[in-house]
Every structure is written in structure tokens, then in C-alpha cells.
FIFIMAR-824244 format. One line per field, with one value per residue (C-alpha): residue number from 1; x, y, z; residue in three letters. Coordinates in pm, whole numbers, plus 32768, in hexadecimal, padded with zeros to 4 digits. Layout:
resi: NUM/... .
east: X/... .
north: Y/... .
up: Z/... .
resn: ALA/... .
This chain:
resi: 1/2/3/4/5/6/7/8/9/10/11/12/13/14/15/16/17/18/19/20/21/22/23/24/25/26/27/28/29/30/31/32/33/34/35/36/37/38/39/40/41/42/43/44/45/46/47/48/49/50/51/52/53/54/55/56/57/58/59/60/61/62/63/64/65/66/67/68/69/70/71/72/73/74/75/76/77/78/79/80/81/82/83/84/85/86/87/88/89/90/91/92/93/94/95/96/97/98/99/100/101/102/103/104/105/106/107/108/109/110/111/112/113/114/115/116/117/118/119/120/121/122/123/124/125/126/127/128/129/130/131/132/133/134/135/136/137/138/139/140/141/142/143/144/145/146/147/148/149/150/151/152/153/154/155/156/157/158/159/160/161/162/163/164/165/166/167/168/169/170/171/172/173/174/175/176/177/178/179/180/181/182/183/184/185/186/187/188/189/190/191/192/193/194/195/196/197/198/199/200/201/202/203/204/205/206/207/208/209/210/211/212/213/214/215/216/217/218/219/220/221/222/223/224/225/226/227/228/229/230/231/232/233/234/235/236/237/238/239/240/241/242/243/244/245/246/247/248/249/250/251/252/253/254/255/256/257/258/259/260/261/262/263/264/265/266/267/268/269/270/271/272/273/274/275/276/277/278/279/280/281/282/283/284/285/286/287/288/289/290/291/292/293/294/295/296/297/298/299/300/301/302/303/304/305/306/307/308/309/310/311/312/313/314/315/316/317/318/319/320/321/322/323/324/325/326/327/328/329/330/331/332/333/334/335/336/337/338/339/340/341/342/343/344/345/346/347/348/349/350/351/352/353/354/355/356/357/358/359/360/361/362/363/364/365/366/367/368/369/370/371/372/373/374/375/376/377/378/379/380/381/382/383/384/385/386/387/388/389/390/391/392/393/394/395/396/397/398/399/400/401 .
east: 1196/10AF/0F3B/0E39/0E15/0F8E/0F95/0E6E/0F0A/1055/0FA4/0EE6/1026/10C4/0F8B/0F83/10EF/10A7/0FA4/10A0/1058/1183/1105/11CE/1165/11B5/11C6/1233/12B9/1353/13B0/1494/151A/145D/14C5/135A/1313/138B/13B5/1371/1399/1423/1431/141B/1313/1242/1253/11E4/10BB/1054/106D/0FC6/0E95/0E7D/0E98/0D86/0C9F/0D05/0CA8/0B53/0AF0/0B13/0C7A/0C08/0CE8/0BC0/0B6F/0CB1/0D09/0BA9/0B9A/0C75/0C5B/0D64/0DB7/0F2E/0FFC/1102/10D5/1133/10AB/120C/12A4/133F/1274/1131/1196/11F3/10C5/0F9E/0EB8/0ED6/0E38/0DF9/0DCC/0E23/0E5E/0E2B/0EF7/0FC8/1010/0F41/0E5C/0D1B/0DCF/0EEE/0DF5/0D52/0EA6/0ECA/0D70/0DD2/0ED8/0DB4/0E0A/0D03/0D13/0C83/0C3D/0C06/0B35/0B85/0A8D/098A/0A7C/0A42/08CB/08D2/0962/0A7B/0A25/0A90/094F/0807/0773/060E/0640/0591/061C/06E9/05A3/057D/06B0/0751/0775/0720/081B/0806/097D/09B8/08A9/0829/06CE/0729/06BA/07E2/08EE/0A30/097C/08A0/09CA/0A80/093B/0932/0A9B/0A50/091B/09EF/0AFC/0A01/099C/0AD1/0A4C/0B88/0B60/0ACC/0A6D/0A8E/09F3/0A7E/0920/07B7/075D/0853/07DF/0678/06E5/0793/065F/0592/0686/0664/07C7/07BE/0651/066A/07BC/0805/0899/0939/0946/0A8C/0AFB/0C53/0D3A/0D8A/0E9E/0D96/0E48/0F5A/0E6F/0E65/0D0B/0D71/0D0E/0E40/0E36/0DD5/0EF9/0FE6/0F4C/0F2A/0DB1/0CED/0CED/0B74/0B1B/0A6C/0B43/0ABB/0BBD/0B92/0C97/0CC6/0DDD/0D47/0C41/0BA9/0B85/0A19/09B8/0A2D/0916/09DC/08C1/07DC/08D4/08CE/0752/0740/0823/0752/0613/06A5/0720/05C9/04E7/05BA/06BB/06F5/0764/082F/08F2/0962/09D1/0B20/0B68/0CAA/0CE1/0DF2/0E3C/0E94/0DAF/0DD9/0CFB/0D6B/0C6E/0B61/0BE8/0B8F/0A22/0A06/0930/09E7/0B4C/0C37/0D98/0E12/0F3C/0F6D/0FE9/1042/10D4/100F/10E3/1064/0EF4/0EDC/0F71/0E84/0D50/0DB7/0D82/0C1C/0AC3/0A0F/0A83/09BD/098C/08BF/0919/0807/0881/0973/09BF/0A53/0A84/0BDD/0BF1/0AB7/0B50/0C94/0BD4/0AFE/0C34/0CB5/0B6C/0AC5/0950/0917/081E/07E6/06F6/0696/06BB/07DA/08AA/0868/0739/0823/08DB/07D8/06B6/05C8/058C/065B/07BE/0785/0697/062F/059E/0496/0548/05C6/050C/05E4/04D4/04D9/0655/064E/055C/064B/076C/0697/0633/079A/0821/0713/0739/07F3/0859/097E/0ABB/0B2E/09EC/0A14/0B79/0B1A/09FC/0AE3/0BF5/0AFA/0AAA/0BCD/0D0B/0E11/0DE2/0C67/0C73/0D8D/0CCD/0B9D/0C70/0D0A/0BB0/0B41/0C74/0C54/0AF3/0B84/0C98 .
north: BF37/BE21/BE14/BEF5/BFE2/C01D/C06C/C15A/C204/C232/C2CD/C3B7/C420/C476/C52F/C5FF/C65A/C6C6/C7B4/C84B/C77D/C702/C59C/C477/C30C/C237/C0C1/BF84/BED9/BFC3/BF39/C00E/C163/C2A9/C3CD/C40B/C2A4/C25D/C0F5/C0C4/BF49/BE7C/BD1C/BC57/BD33/BD46/BBCD/BBA3/BC8D/BBDC/BA7D/BADF/BB62/BA2F/B94B/BA0F/B9E5/B878/B82F/B8D3/B838/B6CD/B6B3/B6D0/B75E/B799/B8FD/B94C/BA72/BAF0/BB9D/BC87/BCF9/BE0E/BD89/BDAB/BEB7/BFC3/C104/C216/C33E/C3B2/C35D/C49D/C495/C476/C567/C67A/C650/C73F/C628/C4AE/C3DA/C269/C16B/BFFC/BFB3/BE3B/BCFD/BD88/BEE2/BFB1/BF4E/BFFA/C06A/C102/C1B8/C242/C2C6/C37A/C410/C48E/C56B/C64B/C65F/C619/C4A5/C449/C2D6/C263/C126/C033/BF25/BEE1/BE99/BFE7/BFAD/BE3F/BD8A/BCCF/BC7D/BD3B/BCE7/BC82/BBF3/BB8D/BBA5/BCCC/BCAA/BDE6/BEAB/BE43/BDF1/BCCA/BB83/BA1F/BA5C/B974/B99C/B90B/B800/B899/B88F/B969/BAD3/BB37/BAA5/BB3F/BC06/BCAE/BCF6/BDA7/BE5B/BEE9/BF65/C00C/C0B2/C147/C1B8/C264/C356/C42C/C570/C5A2/C451/C47B/C371/C364/C255/C203/C1CE/C22E/C0BE/C090/C1D4/C155/C011/C0DC/C1B5/C07A/BFFB/C022/C0A7/C1BC/C20F/C354/C3BB/C4AC/C3EA/C497/C3DE/C40C/C305/C26E/C327/C272/C2BE/C2F2/C41A/C331/C23E/C258/C229/C1CB/C064/BF8E/BE72/BD17/BC79/BD0D/BC15/BAF4/BB22/BB0A/BC5E/BC8E/BC0B/BCE2/BCC5/BCB5/BCFA/BC7B/BC7B/BC45/BBF4/BA96/BA4B/B922/B9D0/B97F/BAEE/BB2C/BA56/B982/B884/B997/B9E3/B874/B869/B9B4/B931/B7F5/B8C1/B992/B85B/B7B7/B8DF/B9C1/B8F0/BA08/BAF0/B9D9/B9A8/BB15/BB21/BADE/BAEE/BB95/BB24/BB8A/BB2B/B9F0/B8C3/B79F/B6AE/B6D1/B5C8/B6D2/B77B/B646/B674/B7C1/B7AB/B8C9/B8D7/B979/B9ED/B9D5/BAB3/BA40/BB30/BC87/BDC2/BF04/BF9F/BE94/BEE1/C014/BF4C/BE28/BF05/BFB8/BE6C/BE46/BEC9/BE68/BE51/BD51/BD16/BBF3/BC44/BC07/BD29/BE45/BF57/C025/BF8B/BFF6/BF09/BFA3/C0FD/C086/BFED/C120/C1FE/C136/C166/C019/C002/BF79/BE61/BE00/BDB7/BEDE/BE4D/BF29/C051/C005/C0EC/C212/C1BD/C148/C21B/C10B/C110/C24D/C1ED/C07B/BF6B/BF05/BDA7/BD13/BC84/BB20/BB00/BA59/BAA1/BC16/BC19/BB7F/BC90/BD92/BD03/BD03/BE6B/BED6/BE2C/BECC/C028/C140/C1F7/C2DE/C25F/C3C4/C411/C2D9/C33E/C4A4/C42F/C379/C481/C585/C4B5/C3D2/C483/C4C8/C642/C62B/C534/C5EC/C734/C68E/C611/C768/C808/C708/C73F/C8B9/C89A/C806/C904 .
up: E55B/E4EF/E4AA/E40D/E533/E53B/E3C8/E3E3/E512/E460/E336/E41F/E4CE/E37F/E30E/E44E/E422/E2BC/E34D/E440/E578/E645/E64D/E6D5/E6D0/E7FF/E7B9/E869/E731/E631/E4DD/E409/E464/E483/E55F/E5BF/E62C/E78F/E7FE/E973/E968/EA87/E9F4/EB38/EBDA/EA9D/EA75/EBDF/EBB0/EA70/EB04/EC4D/EB95/EAB3/EBE3/EC92/EB66/EB3C/ECA4/EC7C/EB2E/EB97/EB14/E9AB/E89B/E7B0/E81C/E8D3/E7F1/E7AE/E8FF/E9CC/EB34/EB4E/ECA6/EC6D/EBC4/EBF0/ECB7/EBC2/EC86/ECDF/EB8E/EAFB/E9B7/EA7F/EB91/EA99/E9B4/E9A7/E933/E94F/E83C/E87A/E765/E798/E90B/E925/E950/EA6A/E9DC/EAD1/EBED/EC51/ED8E/ECC9/EBE8/ED23/ED92/EC45/EC71/EDCC/ED26/ECC5/EB53/EA4A/E9F7/E8A2/E878/E711/E702/E5E6/E651/E75E/E87B/E929/E942/E9AD/EAD6/EA29/E8BD/E787/E6D4/E775/E632/E68D/E806/E8A9/EA09/E9CF/E9DB/EB48/EC18/EB67/EC22/EBBA/EAA3/E977/E93D/EA98/EA73/EBB4/EC4C/ED76/ED76/EE50/ED6C/ECEA/EBDC/ECE2/EDC3/ECA6/EC4A/EDAC/ED8F/EC43/ECD5/EDEC/ECF5/EC13/ED28/ECE1/EC43/EB73/EAC2/E965/E867/E6EC/E612/E4BA/E42A/E468/E488/E5A6/E648/E63E/E6E7/E7F5/E82B/E861/E967/EADD/EAF2/E9EC/E9AC/EA71/E9E7/E8CE/E7AC/E682/E538/E479/E37C/E363/E27B/E138/E03B/DF2E/DE8D/DE14/DD61/DBE7/DB53/D9EF/D99D/D95C/D858/D8D1/D81A/D91E/DA13/D91F/D912/D7CA/D724/D70D/D86A/D96B/DAA3/DC06/DD16/DE79/DF8B/E0FF/E1EF/E1F5/E0EF/E1A5/E2F3/E34B/E35D/E1F6/E167/E072/E078/DFF8/DEE2/DE7C/DE77/DDBB/DCA8/DC91/DC76/DB5B/DAA6/DABD/DA78/D99B/D8E0/D7E4/D8FE/D99F/D85C/D86C/D9D9/DA81/DBF7/DC6B/DDD3/DEC4/E02C/E0ED/E0E9/E1D9/E11C/DFB3/DF47/DF6B/DE32/DD68/DDCE/DD18/DBDF/DB31/DAB1/DBAA/DBEB/DD51/DD9D/DF04/E00B/DF83/E018/E040/DF2B/DE3A/DE6C/DD87/DC67/DCA4/DCB4/DB74/DAC1/DB3C/DAE0/DC20/DD89/DE4F/DFC1/E045/E1B0/E2AC/E382/E342/E43D/E324/E1CA/E155/E02C/DF96/DFB4/DF13/DDF3/DDBF/DDCD/DCA4/DBEB/DC3D/DC7F/DDE1/DE27/DF90/E0AA/E183/E2E1/E34D/E2E5/E175/E17C/E1BF/E07E/DF80/DF05/DE8C/DD14/DCEB/DD47/DD87/DDF4/DF55/DF47/E028/E156/E123/DFD8/DECF/DDD0/DE13/DE21/DCC4/DC54/DCE0/DC19/DADE/DB1E/DB5E/DA25/D94F/D9E8/D940/DA7C/DA3D/DAE5/DB23/DBDF/DCB6/DD08/DD5F/DE3F/DF2E/DF1C/DF95/E0CC/E122/E0B2/E1BF/E1BB/E1DE/E300/E3B4/E3A8/E440/E563/E58E/E59A/E69C/E776/E762/E7E9/E92D/E95F .
resn: MET/ARG/GLY/GLY/ALA/ALA/VAL/PHE/THR/TYR/ARG/LEU/MET/GLN/ALA/LEU/ARG/GLN/GLU/GLY/VAL/GLU/ALA/THR/MET/LEU/VAL/CYS/ASP/ALA/LEU/GLY/SER/ASN/ALA/HIS/VAL/VAL/ASP/TYR/SER/HIS/PRO/LEU/LEU/ASP/LYS/TYR/HIS/PHE/LEU/ALA/GLU/ARG/LEU/GLN/ILE/PHE/ALA/HIS/ASN/GLY/PHE/SER/ARG/GLU/ASN/LEU/PHE/LYS/VAL/ASP/THR/ALA/SER/TRP/GLY/ARG/ASP/LEU/SER/ASN/TYR/PRO/VAL/VAL/ARG/ASP/ALA/ASP/VAL/VAL/MET/LEU/ASN/TRP/VAL/ASN/GLN/GLY/ALA/LEU/SER/LEU/ASP/SER/ILE/ALA/ARG/ILE/CYS/ARG/LEU/GLY/LYS/PRO/VAL/VAL/TRP/THR/MET/HIS/ASP/MET/TRP/ASN/CYS/THR/GLY/ILE/CYS/HIS/HIS/ALA/TYR/ASP/CYS/GLU/GLN/TYR/LYS/GLU/ALA/CYS/GLY/ALA/CYS/LEU/TYR/LEU/SER/SER/THR/ARG/ARG/ALA/ASP/LEU/SER/HIS/ALA/VAL/TRP/ARG/LYS/LYS/LYS/ALA/LEU/TYR/THR/PHE/PRO/ASN/LEU/HIS/PHE/VAL/SER/VAL/SER/ASN/TRP/LEU/ALA/ASP/LYS/CYS/ARG/GLN/SER/SER/LEU/LEU/ARG/ASN/LYS/SER/ILE/ALA/VAL/ILE/PRO/ASN/THR/MET/PRO/VAL/ASP/SER/PHE/ALA/TYR/GLU/ARG/MET/PRO/ASN/THR/ASP/MET/GLY/ILE/PRO/ALA/GLN/ALA/LYS/VAL/ILE/ALA/MET/GLY/ALA/ALA/ARG/LEU/ASP/ASP/ALA/VAL/LYS/GLY/PHE/ASP/ILE/LEU/ILE/GLU/THR/THR/ARG/TYR/ILE/ALA/ARG/HIS/ASN/PRO/HIS/LEU/ALA/SER/ARG/LEU/HIS/LEU/LEU/LEU/PHE/GLY/ASP/ILE/ARG/ASP/ALA/SER/LEU/LEU/GLN/GLN/LEU/ALA/LEU/PRO/TYR/THR/HIS/LEU/GLY/ARG/VAL/GLY/SER/ASP/ASP/VAL/PRO/ARG/ILE/MET/ALA/HIS/ALA/ASP/VAL/VAL/LEU/SER/THR/SER/LEU/TYR/GLU/SER/PHE/GLY/GLY/THR/LEU/ILE/GLU/GLY/GLN/ALA/ALA/GLY/CYS/VAL/PRO/VAL/THR/PHE/GLY/ASN/GLY/GLY/GLN/THR/ASP/ILE/VAL/ASP/HIS/LEU/ARG/THR/GLY/TYR/ILE/ALA/GLU/TYR/LYS/SER/CYS/GLU/ASP/MET/ALA/ARG/GLY/ILE/GLU/TRP/ALA/VAL/ALA/SER/SER/ILE/ASP/ARG/VAL/MET/LEU/HIS/ASN/GLU/VAL/VAL/SER/ARG/PHE/SER/PRO/ALA/VAL/VAL/ALA/ARG/ARG/TYR/ILE/GLU/LEU/ILE/GLU/SER/PHE/MET .
């Protein structure tokens, strides 16, 4: 199981089982061994489905690799409607279905079984034709077409064709949608595909109970003892959506306009970075830990005072929750699921969108604040802990039965 959606789904499966639900996770690429994770992979067939979909997209986007993995069509995938785990279930929950896992047709076959089907949305793909994030494009509010990811000017392009298939699929009355954030739910309600659908908002479950909120000494990380530490992490730090250029400009603003504050700060960065030269452009001292495992994150956050996100868009905002669970004050933009996490000027700071100046003010505010780390920890435990999230799913499912 790879990717954020797989991790969140696995955590949810475990949380449901802790609450007495006989939950089983069906995956096409199991890593490790768990009796409640069933691998339905067929290497040759799965490879065919994956390649067929990429070739379809490649042929429609002018044979460009640039946006090849920013869209999915769900044109190919396995039929699992007769698979024992699906056939015997009372409820089917869908999470990540793309890149050849399930097709829209195979999802329709599952819906025809008549069971409640709960589809958790981790990004905008359900409410657009083919993209996972529409960014500034508003075609999803109409019927897609002339897709920027395809460099298309035709209204009846591949994105519109997939939009039509989704519209037909969404007529099943037993198909129910869950969004992981209010921001994403609002986007879905603005869309032509989901604006008339009932959308529940239930966050991803996070292992926040296990985070310790005691501040660990900087010297453990080789950081000056008196420094105020700002943690920031991502799977890939210089992914365009993560706003690393904004981080650079924010550090430069602090160094120019508040050198006293700059002398007290230290960045603690984790995650891959393709262009390592970007690190040299930071105007604050930093430690870059590279790629880390999920088990390392609590320890990293325990060495920080602030958790920072410069992401332009976030469907959820898991790193902010992890930081807050460890007692860090979050500073972020609010264009996404961050607004479900941060209560501005009470538990953190929501900066003016894309403003390096206001992001710098947020960091200054966070460093100067005396917010209790225990309170920050308890705030996220009360909303994102496994038991809380699992019970909300159980209540939702019971309302269908």
C-alpha cells in the first residue's frame, strides 16, 4: 500500500475494527502482512490496466509527459463485484480507485449490488472530469471540457467524456460521498457533478493519541539550544503545490525586516527535494532530514515550536495535525482543509493567501505565543483521533441501514 490515501484508509480500517466493526481492506498492492488486508492483485492484468489508461491520456494530451500523472480517467480497472470480500459485505467503502485499480464501470457494478457504497474523497477528482485538483480552473462547475491538462480547446474532449460517465454513475441512490475537509466539500458542492448530492464531512483519522507533546531539547537534533524551531515536511518539498518558493521569500522577508527574530529561528525540514540548490536560497539556518518514515514524524515534531505549511492547496493538512499533536503552533494559508484544523489566533495562524509578509507575521506571532502544548494536543485528539473518526463513520453508515 503506497500513497497518502492508502495510509489513511489503513488507519480507518484499524480504527473501525477497534470500534467492533468487521472491516477488511481490499488492495491491489499489499506491502507487509495483515490478516485484514486482502490483496486482489493480478500483476499482468493490473499492469495492462495501468498502461492502457496512461496511453489513453498520452494520446489525448498531445503526447506530453508533463501532466501525464495529474489526471485519471478510471477507464480501466478490475471488476470486484463478485469478489468474496465485496459480495459478503454489508457496506462497501471506496477510497483510492485510480491508476487502473477500479474503473467507473466496475464501480457501477458494485453499486448494482444494492449495498450502501460510501466513497471517501481525498481530492477533487470526484467532482471534476479527470483532474485531482482544478487549481484556478472553473470548468468543473459546468461540464469540463477544453481541459488545460490536455492542452485542449475542444469542449467534447476526454475530460468531458469522463465527466459524462461520472454523471451517469452518480445517479445510483445507494452511492454516498464523504469529504475529508469542509473546503473540499465546498468545492464539490460548487461542481456540476456533486452540487445536488449529500456530502458528509469526516476527516482522515490520525494517530494523534500516540504523539507526545513534551518539547524535546534541540541538541538532540544538533540545533542550537536556544533556537526556536520551525518544522515543515512533505513527501516532496519542492513539489510546486507545496510553495517552497514562498518559504524562501518568507525567510528572506524575516531576515530583512526582523533580523533579531531571524537570529533566533531554525528550520527543521523533512521530505525529498529534487532541486537541492533551493535549500541554499533559504535566508534562515536549516536542518534537512531528507525522506523520513511516518514513525519518525512524532520525534521530529517534538523538537519543534512551530509547524509550518506554505502549501497553496491542501485537501486535508495532515502535517499540521501531526505538528499540533506534538504541541507545535501551526502557521499556514487557509486555502484548503487547513481551516478545519487551525482556529486563527487561538490555536494557530492563518496567513493571507500567498502573502510572504503575512506568513512572516504568523511565524512571529507563533514564536511569541505562549499557547499550552497540552491544549494544542488535546484539540486535535478531540477531532482527529481514530476512535472519534471511526464513530462518525459508524453513525453515517447506520443512517443508511
